[in-house]
C-alpha positions in Angstrom: 100.1 106.3 37.5 97.4 105.8 40.2 96.7 102.4 41.6 94.1 101.5 44.2 94.8 99.0 46.9 91.9 96.5 47.4 91.9 94.2 50.4 91.1 90.5 50.0 90.2 87.7 52.4 92.8 86.0 54.5 92.5 82.9 52.4 93.4 84.9 49.3 96.4 86.5 50.9 99.8 85.7 49.3 101.4 82.6 50.8 104.6 84.1 52.2 102.9 87.1 53.7 100.2 85.0 55.3 102.7 82.6 56.9 104.8 85.5 58.1 101.8 87.1 59.7 100.9 83.8 61.4 104.4 83.2 62.7 104.8 86.7 64.1 101.4 86.5 65.7 102.1 83.2 67.4 105.5 84.4 68.6 103.9 87.5 70.2 101.2 85.4 71.7 103.8 83.1 73.3 105.7 86.1 74.6 102.5 87.6 76.2 101.4 84.3 77.8 104.8 83.4 79.2 105.3 86.9 80.7 101.8 86.7 82.2 102.6 83.3 83.7 105.9 84.7 85.1 108.0 82.5 82.9 110.8 83.3 80.6 110.6 86.5 78.6 111.3 85.1 75.1 112.3 88.5 73.8 115.3 88.2 76.0 116.1 84.8 74.6 115.4 85.3 70.9 116.2 89.1 70.6 119.4 90.0 68.9 122.3 91.0 71.2 125.6 92.6 70.4 128.0 89.7 69.4 130.4 90.4 72.4 127.5 90.1 74.9 127.4 86.8 76.9 123.8 86.7 75.9 124.4 86.6 72.2 123.5 83.4 70.3 123.9 82.9 66.5 120.2 81.9 66.1 119.2 85.4 67.2 120.2 86.8 63.8 117.0 85.0 62.5 114.8 84.8 65.6 114.8 88.5 66.5 112.9 89.2 63.3 109.8 87.4 64.7 109.9 89.1 68.2 108.1 92.3 69.0 108.2 94.6 72.0 104.5 95.3 72.4 101.2 95.1 70.6 101.6 98.4 68.8 105.1 97.4 67.5 103.5 94.2 66.2 100.4 95.8 64.7 102.4 98.5 62.8 104.8 96.0 61.4 102.2 93.4 60.5 99.9 96.1 58.9 102.9 97.3 56.8 103.8 93.7 55.9 100.3 93.1 54.7 100.0 96.4 52.9 103.3 96.5 51.1 104.3 92.8 51.2 101.1 91.6 49.5 101.7 93.9 46.6 105.3 92.9 46.2 104.7 89.1 46.6 101.9 89.2 44.0 104.2 91.0 41.7 107.4 89.1 42.3 106.0 85.7 43.3 106.6 83.9 46.6 110.2 82.8 46.0 111.6 86.2 45.1 109.6 87.9 47.8 110.9 85.4 50.4 114.5 86.1 49.3 113.9 89.9 49.4 112.2 89.8 52.8 115.0 88.0 54.5 117.9 89.8 52.7 116.5 93.0 54.0 115.9 91.6 57.5 119.5 90.3 57.7 120.8 93.5 56.1 119.0 95.5 58.7 120.7 93.4 61.4 124.1 93.8 59.8 124.0 97.6 59.6 122.6 97.8 63.1 125.3 95.6 64.5 128.0 97.5 62.5 126.9 100.9 63.9 126.6 99.4 67.4 130.1 98.0 67.1 131.4 101.5 66.4 129.6 102.9 69.4 130.7 100.1 71.7 134.4 100.5 70.7 134.2 104.3 71.1 132.7 103.7 74.6 135.5 101.3 75.5 138.2 103.7 74.4 136.6 106.5 76.4 136.4 104.2 79.5 140.1 103.3 79.0 141.1 107.0 78.8 139.2 107.7 81.9 140.9 104.8 83.7 144.3 106.2 82.7 143.4 109.7 84.0 140.5 109.3 86.5 138.8 112.4 87.7 135.6 114.4 87.6 136.5 116.3 84.4 137.6 113.1 82.5 134.4 111.3 83.6 132.3 114.2 82.5 134.0 114.2 79.1 133.4 110.5 78.8 129.6 111.0 79.3 129.5 113.9 76.8 131.5 112.2 74.1 129.6 109.0 74.1 126.2 110.5 74.8 125.7 108.6 78.0 123.2 110.7 79.8 120.4 108.2 79.3 119.8 108.0 83.1 120.0 111.8 83.3 118.6 112.3 86.8 120.9 109.6 88.4 124.0 110.8 86.6 123.4 114.5 87.2 122.9 113.8 90.9 126.1 111.8 91.0 128.1 114.5 89.2 126.7 117.2 91.5 127.7 115.2 94.6 131.1 114.5 93.2 131.7 118.1 92.3 131.1 119.1 95.9 133.6 116.6 97.2 136.3 116.3 94.5 138.9 115.0 97.0 136.9 111.9 97.8 138.5 108.9 96.0 135.4 106.9 96.4 133.7 108.7 93.6 136.3 107.5 91.1 135.5 103.9 91.9 131.8 104.7 91.6 132.4 106.4 88.3 134.3 103.3 87.0 131.3 101.1 88.0 128.8 103.5 86.3 130.9 103.5 83.1 131.1 99.7 83.1 127.4 99.4 83.8 126.6 101.6 80.8 128.9 99.6 78.6 127.2 96.3 79.8 123.8 97.9 79.2 124.8 98.9 75.7 125.8 95.3 74.8 123.1 93.5 76.7 119.9 95.2 75.5 118.4 93.1 72.6 116.8 94.5 69.4 113.6 92.8 68.3 111.2 93.2 65.5 110.6 92.9 61.7 110.9 96.7 61.2 114.1 96.4 59.2 112.4 94.1 56.7 109.3 96.2 56.7 111.3 99.3 55.8 112.8 97.2 53.0 109.3 96.4 51.8 108.5 100.1 51.9 111.6 100.8 49.8 110.7 98.1 47.4 107.2 99.4 47.0 108.5 102.9 46.4 110.9 101.6 43.7 108.4 99.4 41.9 105.4 101.6 42.2 106.9 105.1 42.7 103.9 107.1 41.5 101.2 105.2 43.5 99.4 107.7 45.6 98.9 107.0 49.3 97.1 108.8 52.1 99.2 109.2 55.2 97.6 109.5 58.7 98.7 113.1 59.3 98.4 114.4 55.8 94.9 114.9 54.3 96.1 114.7 50.7 97.6 111.9 48.6 101.4 111.6 48.4 103.3 109.6 45.8 105.1 106.5 47.3 108.5 107.7 46.1 108.3 110.8 48.2 107.1 108.9 51.2 110.0 106.5 50.9 112.5 109.4 50.6 111.0 111.3 53.5 111.0 108.3 55.8 114.5 107.4 54.9 115.7 110.9 55.5 114.0 110.9 58.9 115.5 107.6 59.9 119.0 108.9 59.0 118.5 112.1 60.9 117.2 110.2 64.0 120.0 107.7 63.8 122.7 110.4 63.7 121.0 112.3 66.5 121.5 109.2 68.7 119.1 110.4 71.4 119.6 108.2 74.5 115.9 108.2 75.3 115.1 106.9 71.8 114.9 103.1 71.8 114.2 102.8 68.1 116.8 101.0 66.0 117.0 103.6 63.2 120.0 102.1 61.6 118.2 98.8 61.3 115.5 100.5 59.4 118.1 102.1 57.1 119.8 98.8 56.7 116.6 97.2 55.5 116.2 100.0 53.0 119.8 99.9 51.9 120.0 96.2 51.3 116.6 96.3 49.6 117.8 99.0 47.2 121.0 97.0 46.4 119.1 93.8 45.8 116.5 95.4 43.5 119.3 97.1 41.5 121.0 93.7 41.1 117.7 92.1 39.9 117.0 95.1 37.7 120.2 94.5 35.7 118.9 91.2 34.3 115.1 92.0 34.1 114.2 95.6 33.3 110.5 94.8 33.1 110.2 94.6 36.9 110.1 98.4 37.1 108.0 101.4 36.1 
């Protein structure tokens, strides 16, 4: 089945989608203005931190969904919200769409925090093992096991200097400080954005309209929505498992949005089969 997407005026946009676009736009405007004035960076206030971080606040579970890192982050998410969200809200109605959007947003946060908790606990165990048996080799293993070469140049230089002077006890204290600094950084960097909910919308679109053909930016031929959803889900899983230190994308948040969207749609589908093709 082939369906064409036809844009409509802003006044004719579905209610929930329109209000989400407005709220996200205003939040980003506030962020830009306050940063320009040298005031508080609201992304650091309303972004979602790891629960053990001293910067964590319960309201961040909701507020981080409306924060965005830069204009491209915002534009991609808002374009996707309009493109997929409008179709879903017109099909489901505003109430069900509202529920779906925030279930996927909170589900994204839940999976992200769950994976983050595993990584933080692993790092803590590695640091504890290093503290019990401090030395060059044990510190190097700590860095390798927990993939902590994010600041590669600084760490490589430190390791090289230590390797040339293994008898110097000062390097052990420096290594402890570096390990603790990395743990603090892991817990004190916030995640922001509606991307988890947006990936939930993509998943929902692919399930409700699996055979709708879409033109992707880098592919000059139409691809069915179900294949796009599968491909993007597979890529997010691969990227999340790779855990590249230089990659600041919350891949497991994206997967969380897709996972919780899938579960919710399956629950709804049990009682209302007509919702699906």
